[in-house]
C-alpha positions as CSV (number, residue, x, y, z in Angstrom):
1,M,10.5,13.8,14.6
2,K,9.6,11.6,11.7
3,L,6.3,11.3,9.7
4,L,5.5,7.7,8.9
5,F,2.9,7.0,6.2
6,V,1.6,3.5,6.1
7,Y,-0.1,2.0,3.1
8,N,-2.9,-0.5,3.4
9,A,-1.1,-2.8,1.0
10,D,1.7,-5.3,1.3
11,S,5.2,-4.9,-0.1
12,G,6.7,-7.0,-2.9
13,I,6.5,-7.2,-6.7
14,L,3.5,-9.6,-6.8
15,S,1.5,-7.4,-4.4
16,S,2.4,-4.3,-6.4
17,L,1.2,-6.0,-9.6
18,K,-2.0,-7.2,-8.0
19,D,-2.6,-3.7,-6.6
20,T,-2.0,-2.0,-10.0
21,V,-4.5,-4.2,-11.7
22,H,-7.1,-3.8,-8.9
23,K,-6.8,0.0,-9.0
24,A,-7.3,0.0,-12.8
25,V,-10.1,-2.6,-12.9
26,S,-12.0,-1.7,-9.8
27,P,-10.7,1.5,-8.2
28,N,-13.8,1.9,-6.0
29,T,-13.1,-1.3,-4.1
30,Y,-9.3,-0.7,-3.8
31,Q,-8.4,-0.9,-0.1
32,C,-5.6,1.7,0.1
33,N,-6.7,5.2,-0.6
34,L,-3.2,6.5,0.2
35,C,-1.9,4.4,-2.7
36,K,-4.9,5.4,-4.9
37,V,-4.5,9.1,-4.6
38,T,-0.7,9.4,-4.5
39,F,0.3,7.0,-7.2
40,G,-0.4,6.8,-10.9
41,T,-0.1,3.6,-12.8
42,T,3.6,3.0,-12.1
43,S,5.0,5.8,-9.9
44,M,4.3,8.4,-7.3
45,K,2.5,11.4,-8.5
46,E,4.8,14.4,-8.9
47,S,2.7,16.8,-6.9
48,W,2.7,14.4,-3.9
49,K,6.4,13.7,-4.3
50,S,7.2,17.4,-4.3
51,F,5.0,18.0,-1.3
52,V,6.7,15.2,0.7
53,E,10.1,16.5,-0.3
54,S,9.2,20.0,0.9
55,L,8.3,18.9,4.4
56,P,10.7,20.0,7.1
57,Y,10.5,16.5,8.7
58,D,12.0,13.1,7.9
59,V,9.4,11.1,6.0
60,E,9.1,7.4,5.7
61,F,6.6,5.1,3.9
62,L,5.9,1.6,4.9
63,H,3.6,-1.1,3.5
64,R,1.2,-2.9,5.9
65,D,3.4,-6.0,6.3
66,E,6.5,-3.9,7.0
67,F,4.7,-1.8,9.5
68,Q,3.2,-4.8,11.3
69,E,6.7,-6.3,11.6
70,Q,8.4,-3.1,12.8
71,Y,5.6,-1.9,15.1
72,P,3.6,-4.9,16.3
73,E,2.1,-2.8,19.1
74,K,0.2,-0.9,16.5
75,N,-1.1,-3.9,14.5
76,D,-4.7,-3.1,15.4
77,E,-4.6,0.4,13.9
78,P,-6.7,0.8,10.7
79,L,-4.7,1.6,7.6
80,P,-3.8,3.6,5.7
81,A,-2.6,6.1,8.3
82,L,0.0,8.7,9.2
83,F,2.0,8.2,12.4
84,I,4.4,10.5,14.2
85,I,7.6,9.0,15.6
86,E,9.3,11.0,18.2
87,D,11.7,10.1,21.0
88,E,11.3,6.3,20.3
89,S,7.5,6.5,20.6
90,I,4.9,6.2,17.8
91,E,1.6,7.9,17.8
92,S,-1.3,7.9,15.4
93,A,-1.6,11.3,13.7
94,I,-4.1,11.0,10.8
95,S,-6.5,8.1,10.8
96,A,-7.5,5.8,8.0
97,E,-11.0,7.3,8.2
98,T,-9.6,10.8,7.4
99,I,-7.2,9.6,4.7
100,N,-10.0,7.6,3.1
101,K,-12.0,10.9,2.7
102,A,-9.3,12.3,0.4
103,H,-10.5,12.2,-3.3
104,S,-7.3,13.6,-4.7
105,V,-3.7,14.4,-4.0
106,T,-4.8,18.0,-3.4
107,D,-7.2,16.8,-0.7
108,L,-4.6,14.7,1.0
109,I,-2.0,17.5,0.9
110,T,-4.5,19.9,2.4
111,T,-5.3,17.3,5.2
112,V,-1.6,16.7,6.0
113,S,-0.8,20.4,5.9
114,S,-3.7,21.3,8.2
115,F,-2.6,18.6,10.6
116,L,1.0,19.8,10.6
117,E,-0.1,23.4,11.1
118,R,-2.2,22.4,14.2
119,M,0.6,20.3,15.6
120,N,3.1,23.1,15.2
121,K,0.8,25.6,16.8
122,D,0.2,23.2,19.7
123,K,3.9,22.9,20.2
124,N,4.5,26.6,19.6
125,I,6.8,25.9,16.6
């Protein structure tokens, strides 16, 4: 099983620069809350990085354009989001609406941890 986090931002240097400026100048209108709460000015926040590395699952991060290219059947899913990939299938796990409610890394870690606990309980893991 793999956890796939998808940003509501495109890949590439120009997109990254534009996003950095947007987050700094007008953070309330920035479209990717996953980016906003997990990244500082130039890099991933250490608490998020440590959390992700501690997870007992493979974890992948994709930007919107990469996700749309690799999973065209999911192009209508609102982003940012978390998906579960298992046995060649991809399922929505945490919606954009839920991710967008996180105001901090701690909120997001709590949300993801709660989801994983429920999932493991449902699967009797």
